[in-house]
Structure formats: C-alpha cells, structure tokens
VOGU-3710 file (C-alpha; in Angstrom, 3 decimals, decimal comma):
1> mnsaytfsiy> -181,246/18,607/96,656  -178,154/20,807/96,344  -179,460/24,353/96,809  -176,925/25,584/94,262  -178,929/23,851/91,508  -182,283/25,169/90,358  -184,430/24,137/87,424  -186,870/25,584/84,915  -189,455/23,645/82,924  -190,378/24,661/79,383
11> esvkqlpsqw> -193,192/23,427/77,152  -191,966/25,093/73,962  -188,601/25,031/72,212  -188,906/28,796/71,650  -188,670/29,282/75,435  -185,345/27,426/75,802  -182,229/29,328/76,961  -179,988/30,552/74,145  -177,081/28,398/75,386  -179,132/25,149/75,264
21> nslatsnifl> -177,371/23,695/72,212  -173,934/24,241/73,760  -174,780/21,335/76,102  -176,288/19,200/73,329  -173,204/19,033/71,112  -172,632/15,325/71,858  -176,262/14,245/71,445  -178,414/15,439/68,552  -181,514/14,095/70,332  -181,251/16,833/72,953
31> sthyldvlee> -180,556/19,608/70,433  -183,211/22,188/69,592  -183,248/20,886/65,993  -184,563/17,503/67,152  -186,740/18,948/69,932  -188,393/21,044/67,207  -189,391/17,757/65,574  -191,027/16,562/68,790  -192,885/19,831/69,178  -194,188/19,780/65,616
41> sapqnmscff> -194,849/16,065/65,068  -194,836/14,127/68,323  -197,180/11,130/68,586  -200,752/12,150/69,337  -200,645/10,677/72,862  -197,354/12,360/73,852  -196,599/15,729/75,462  -193,021/16,959/75,919  -191,380/18,971/78,674  -187,875/20,418/78,451
51> igifenknlv> -185,859/20,948/81,634  -182,964/23,321/82,208  -180,749/22,950/85,299  -178,957/26,048/86,527  -176,113/26,872/88,885  -175,987/30,563/89,770  -178,069/31,314/86,647  -175,636/29,373/84,433  -177,167/26,524/82,415  -175,364/23,336/83,519
61> gialsqfldl> -177,838/20,628/82,507  -180,578/19,925/79,966  -183,159/17,154/79,938  -186,222/15,822/78,136  -189,364/14,472/79,783  -192,398/12,995/78,028  -195,937/12,373/79,245  -197,739/9,457/77,572  -201,511/8,959/77,683  -201,947/5,328/76,683
71> nklesfgerd> -205,742/5,697/76,683  -205,392/7,550/73,380  -203,839/4,534/71,629  -205,851/2,597/69,081  -203,927/-0,542/70,051  -200,920/-1,691/72,096  -199,802/-3,961/69,246  -201,623/-6,752/67,491  -199,000/-9,422/66,906  -199,458/-11,494/70,066
81> kcvktfirni> -203,088/-12,482/70,570  -203,283/-14,510/73,790  -204,868/-14,346/77,244  -201,744/-12,877/78,837  -201,646/-10,079/76,261  -205,350/-9,370/76,803  -204,870/-9,118/80,585  -201,721/-7,006/80,142  -203,622/-4,511/77,985  -206,438/-4,229/80,562
91> ifrnfcshvl> -203,912/-3,563/83,338  -202,147/-0,896/81,299  -205,364/0,893/80,391  -206,726/0,905/83,946  -203,663/1,227/86,185  -200,705/2,414/84,077  -202,217/4,539/81,314  -200,615/7,843/82,380  -196,827/7,580/82,192  -194,305/10,328/82,922
101> lmgnnmltgq> -190,967/9,438/81,395  -187,571/11,016/81,921  -185,970/10,257/78,589  -187,209/9,618/75,060  -189,716/6,824/74,554  -189,112/6,905/70,788  -185,423/5,993/71,084  -183,134/3,486/72,774  -180,228/4,758/74,845  -179,427/7,529/77,293
111> nafqfspeid> -181,222/10,445/75,687  -182,726/11,748/78,940  -180,197/14,394/79,969  -176,819/15,999/79,370  -174,806/17,723/82,081  -171,828/20,047/81,844  -168,513/18,561/83,080  -168,630/20,795/86,175  -171,913/19,454/87,518  -172,195/16,807/90,239
121> sskgvetlyq> -174,088/14,171/88,233  -175,789/12,595/91,244  -177,015/16,004/92,412  -178,061/16,778/88,850  -180,191/13,641/88,738  -181,735/14,568/92,092  -182,643/17,944/90,592  -184,351/16,160/87,711  -186,354/14,156/90,245  -187,590/17,433/91,713
131> atneikktlk> -188,461/18,618/88,217  -190,571/15,504/87,564  -192,560/16,265/90,720  -193,183/19,770/89,413  -194,343/18,369/86,046  -196,760/16,064/87,892  -198,289/19,116/89,598  -198,691/20,810/86,214  -200,385/17,725/84,779  -202,634/17,396/87,829
141> qkglkvhltt> -203,863/20,955/87,252  -204,912/19,742/83,791  -206,821/16,823/85,335  -204,157/14,225/84,511  -202,852/12,036/87,317  -199,537/10,297/86,631  -199,674/6,542/87,367  -196,120/5,568/86,445  -192,934/7,609/86,706  -190,123/6,097/84,652
151> lkdfdtenvs> -186,508/6,970/83,892  -184,660/5,156/81,066  -182,181/3,964/79,402  -179,007/3,977/81,475  -175,865/1,870/81,260  -174,065/0,476/84,304  -171,986/3,650/84,686  -175,019/5,972/84,766  -176,948/3,737/87,178  -174,649/4,840/90,014
161> hfsapdfqtf> -176,151/8,348/89,812  -179,489/7,018/91,099  -178,377/5,978/94,581  -179,973/8,979/96,345  -182,815/8,386/98,860  -185,297/9,876/96,361  -184,921/6,736/94,217  -185,102/4,102/96,952  -188,797/3,449/96,251  -188,192/3,057/92,509
171> yrfttqpnmv> -188,030/-0,433/91,006  -184,896/-0,902/88,929  -185,619/-2,882/85,787  -183,935/-4,069/82,634  -185,632/-4,937/79,352  -184,399/-6,098/75,977  -180,804/-4,955/75,402  -179,726/-2,200/73,086  -178,108/-3,830/70,035  -174,949/-1,905/69,131
181> fcscdhwatf> -172,654/-2,556/66,166  -169,021/-1,452/66,537  -166,844/-1,020/63,464  -163,295/-2,367/63,679  -160,545/0,222/63,277  -159,003/-1,663/60,361  -162,224/-1,732/58,322  -161,819/1,024/55,744  -164,739/-0,099/53,572  -167,754/-2,413/53,670
191> ddyiaalakk> -165,714/-4,999/51,718  -163,461/-5,321/54,786  -166,535/-6,161/56,874  -167,620/-8,851/54,385  -164,109/-10,321/54,381  -164,216/-10,575/58,181  -167,373/-12,713/58,183  -167,218/-16,441/58,795  -168,221/-18,545/55,784  -171,728/-19,282/57,099
201> yrdqykrcrk> -172,516/-15,588/57,449  -170,790/-14,623/54,221  -173,079/-17,141/52,518  -176,042/-15,553/54,340  -174,992/-12,174/52,949  -174,712/-13,501/49,384  -178,072/-15,294/49,611  -179,700/-12,169/51,017  -178,363/-9,937/48,246  -179,434/-12,411/45,569
211> kaegiqkkkm> -182,975/-12,465/46,962  -183,183/-8,686/46,621  -182,354/-8,616/42,918  -184,832/-6,335/41,171  -185,233/-4,060/44,203  -183,982/-0,510/43,689  -182,716/1,484/46,665  -182,885/5,270/46,559  -181,882/8,059/48,937  -184,983/10,259/49,071
221> dleeiiaqee> -185,007/14,039/49,510  -187,660/16,152/51,217  -189,846/16,586/48,129  -189,834/12,836/47,459  -190,686/12,067/51,079  -193,630/14,492/50,919  -194,840/12,975/47,627  -194,809/9,462/49,117  -196,125/10,445/52,575  -199,288/8,300/52,472
231> tiydlyhhva> -197,441/5,177/51,319  -194,626/5,771/53,802  -197,068/5,971/56,676  -198,920/2,848/55,571  -195,645/0,891/55,452  -194,561/2,202/58,867  -197,975/1,623/60,439  -198,082/-1,972/59,218  -194,805/-2,754/60,982  -195,746/-0,799/64,139
241> qnapfntffl> -199,146/-2,469/64,476  -197,584/-5,896/64,256  -195,070/-5,221/67,030  -195,598/-7,146/70,296  -196,168/-3,937/72,265  -196,513/-0,223/71,463  -196,885/2,897/73,573  -197,197/5,346/70,637  -197,679/5,665/66,892  -195,843/8,290/64,861
251> aknhfrvmke> -197,671/11,250/63,345  -198,204/10,977/59,596  -195,980/13,987/58,894  -193,153/12,778/61,143  -190,611/11,785/58,478  -191,175/14,984/56,519  -190,615/17,082/59,635  -187,511/15,042/60,532  -186,019/15,857/57,127  -187,005/19,526/57,361
261> klkdnflfyg> -185,424/19,998/60,793  -182,403/17,661/60,738  -181,620/18,074/57,027  -178,504/16,041/56,042  -178,315/14,448/59,495  -181,508/12,533/58,692  -181,244/9,924/55,946  -184,295/8,351/54,308  -183,829/5,380/51,968  -186,704/4,042/49,894
271> yfengsligf> -186,835/0,550/48,386  -188,734/0,268/45,123  -190,041/-2,593/42,995  -191,343/-1,779/39,520  -191,465/1,880/40,494  -193,549/1,325/43,640  -192,279/2,053/47,161  -192,349/-1,254/49,044  -190,118/-0,400/52,029  -187,927/2,218/53,654
281> ntlikngnqm> -185,421/2,709/56,452  -184,072/5,780/58,187  -180,786/6,757/59,841  -179,726/9,682/62,025  -176,154/10,951/62,238  -175,285/11,583/65,887  -171,646/12,670/66,062  -169,451/9,652/65,228  -172,387/7,384/66,012  -175,136/6,333/63,615
291> dtyflgydek> -178,599/5,738/65,057  -181,075/3,592/63,189  -184,595/5,020/63,304  -187,988/3,788/62,120  -188,637/1,670/59,064  -191,520/0,172/57,151  -192,161/-2,500/54,552  -194,681/-4,663/52,777  -194,614/-7,902/54,782  -195,088/-10,243/51,788
301> iqrekmlyln> -192,226/-8,678/49,857  -190,121/-8,486/53,025  -190,265/-12,247/53,455  -189,716/-13,042/49,814  -186,855/-10,578/49,281  -185,275/-10,740/52,763  -185,804/-6,984/52,764  -185,183/-6,378/56,468  -181,836/-8,172/56,446  -180,859/-6,290/53,283
311> mlydmiaysi> -181,656/-3,046/55,087  -179,352/-4,018/57,967  -176,500/-4,693/55,547  -177,170/-1,381/53,784  -177,044/0,492/57,101  -173,740/-1,165/57,976  -172,309/-0,479/54,523  -173,138/3,226/54,647  -171,859/3,635/58,202  -168,511/1,895/57,620
321> nqgfkeivfa> -167,907/3,633/54,277  -168,652/7,024/55,894  -166,370/6,388/58,877  -168,937/5,947/61,659  -167,564/3,898/64,536  -170,828/2,735/66,044  -174,362/1,893/64,918  -177,174/1,887/67,467  -179,609/-0,751/66,190  -181,845/-0,394/69,280
331> rtaleikssv> -184,157/-3,102/70,571  -186,301/-5,745/68,807  -185,219/-8,358/66,248  -182,269/-9,182/68,507  -181,127/-12,381/66,840  -181,084/-11,107/63,268  -179,198/-7,981/64,383  -176,781/-10,241/66,229  -176,259/-12,225/63,018  -174,836/-9,132/61,289
341> gakpvemfgf> -172,479/-8,327/64,171  -174,430/-6,212/66,678  -173,763/-6,908/70,343  -176,230/-6,590/73,244  -175,679/-3,750/75,710  -177,693/-4,061/78,911  -179,735/-0,985/79,760  -181,473/-0,133/83,027  -184,448/1,953/84,015  -186,276/3,013/87,164
351> mqhsnvlink> -190,011/2,877/87,718  -192,385/4,002/90,456  -196,176/3,678/90,680  -198,214/6,406/92,360  -200,207/3,773/94,274  -198,069/2,651/97,233  -199,575/-0,855/97,326  -199,075/-1,409/93,603  -195,558/0,017/93,845  -194,621/-2,605/96,447
361> kmeqlfcyle> -195,589/-5,296/93,918  -193,885/-3,575/90,989  -191,286/-6,303/90,485  -193,912/-9,033/90,120  -196,103/-6,796/87,971  -193,252/-5,793/85,683  -192,099/-9,378/85,184  -195,644/-10,291/84,152  -196,202/-7,335/81,842  -192,842/-7,185/80,082
371> pktdwqernp> -192,939/-9,378/76,950  -190,270/-12,079/77,186  -187,912/-12,584/74,283  -185,957/-15,792/73,817  -183,076/-15,422/71,432  -179,646/-16,822/70,701  -176,696/-14,491/70,335  -174,667/-15,019/67,164  -171,042/-14,294/66,345  -170,770/-13,828/62,572
381> fk> -167,048/-13,105/62,435  -164,101/-15,413/61,890
//
C-alpha cells in the first residue's frame, strides 16, 4: 500500500469529515444525505461502514462498505421452489451467511467509492482492501466472522484498478447486466421517443396504455407516503418475497426516510384504482442520471393492467421530459426493460471466501449458486 494514503473507518454519518460531500458531488449515493438514510433505515440484517482515504490529512477518497448477516433473513426469496434452490439456501446459511461488501447491495452500479482526480486509483483501491481487513477485525471483536468478502459493481474501465497482488486470490465474477436506457440527443419530449419506436413496439405501448385505463397515477409527498406506509410496505414486500433471490428486505419506514432526507431528489409515484393504492414506483435524481429504485404492486392487478410495463413507460416519460440523459433500470426483468429500449451493461465483481479450500472452488460454487437467466435482447427502435 502507498504509505502516503491512510484511511479512517466511521460507523456514524455524524463522524464523517466536513469535506465528505465535496467528493460525492457526482454520486448522490455516497453523499451524507443518502448515507443518513442507510443509518436510519437500513435493512435489519445490514450494518454500514464509511471509509475516508487521506493523503497528508487531506480527504482524497470516500467509500461505503456493508456487512450482511443472511442468518437474519426470513427467506432468500420464494419464487423458485426446486431442489437446487433448497440446496443453494442451505449453502448460503451455513457457509456464506456473513458477507462483507465494498459497495451498496441495495443498488446496481459503481456506488462503492469516489476518489479525487489527484489520487492513484489503483493505490486507492489497495487502501480500501486494507480498510476491509480492518473492518473484519472490528466484526471479529463482536463475534462475527466474515465468510465472503465482495466488491461490486464495476465496469470494464474500473476492473483494471484491481490488478494488485492483494486481489489475486479473489474470484472475478459477472452476474445479470445493469440495464441502462440512454436518451437520444434529438428527443426533446416523450412523444419523440414514441415516434422513434418500430411499429410492433409502438403497438405494445398503445396496448399497454389502454390496459391501464382507470388507473390514476399520483406523485406522493411525505405526508401521503407516511399515511400509506403499511400498504406501501405490503406492496413492496410482495414483490421482494417473490424475487428469485434476496439478501435483504427494506425497513418499513424506508420510503418515508428516503423522502425526508433526499427531498425533491426522491420521487414516489402511487398508482390508484377506485381510491386504493395498488402499486408504486420510485426514482432518484443522481446528477444528469435517473436511477430507478424499489417498487411494489398487487400481482393480480399488475397482470391485468400491465402495470409494470406502464411504470417503465412513465419513468422514461418523466426522465426525457425533464432532460435526463440516462436511466439506470438495474438488474432483473431484463427482457421487458430491453423492450422499452434499455441496453445491457456488463458489470464485474470480486469475491473471496475466508476458507482457503472453499475459495479455490469459488468459480464452480458461484456458477452453481448464481440463478441463471435466459432472455432475449430486444431492439424496439426503427
């Protein structure tokens, strides 16, 4: 490690250096406003650590690390009930239940760290490796042994920073891609997007909108979110439980706290039928990029009204009309996101098991445990 770089580990946002946000200007998910959310309403099985990297006492890097205790989960996801899933869950509970992550397990994309332009990125990453070892010692003092150390999600450019000897024993992996929608420069409004669609996908859009007749969409403020908190959580939890695999469940107050801390940068849209909330989606403004966040819905109405697809179109409409150049749709539902114009971006991670024998078999183990997704990429444009 470059001796010029030192690090400090913090367990509370109140402890962070005063200049922290000056390095988080390009990523809201490393700002103290968002880190406040994690501190106040992180999932029950998650603990957060904040890392500052210094050069001659000057803050030159910031990072987020999360510790996940999968033993505290009620379920890993209940959609896929098969022998392989049963075995996978046993393996996770017994051999991989304590996970130390460099990055944010609640998001897709490189939200692990931000360095100043002056820093040597490879040396900065090496410093973060040293910090993870220090966090492991802290956890061990609390009686928690880390099984898996993971760093995620990095694009091909960032992967080059992990060539140091420290990472030679890490297994490099890739999972489902990050689905990213890019707005064309000549699209001034959502109507321009619709006009650019091929006939098949323009017909899909019209059919989808017709199905949703009778559904009212409303931008909800903090008081409305608080009033509907129980219903919101039920809708979210239904979707989360039926995912193929989960490593956390949001706290019940999470959306309220998001709105309190991020204010106008956090958008919450409710979908109502006959006055009842039957679905919602959320968006986060992150510079000139829009990040989709969690959603929820009543499954029966979702199928009947094509609610999920309508939500995707609504997210695209808002983003284009407001001048956002990119929408991060994240993982899952790859084909339907592809059908509205999102493109896959391959992301990489690094993983190391504390047991040397298991770590040598990490490639085989990962390929068995990672749920496979078969999908066909679509091109909806003319």
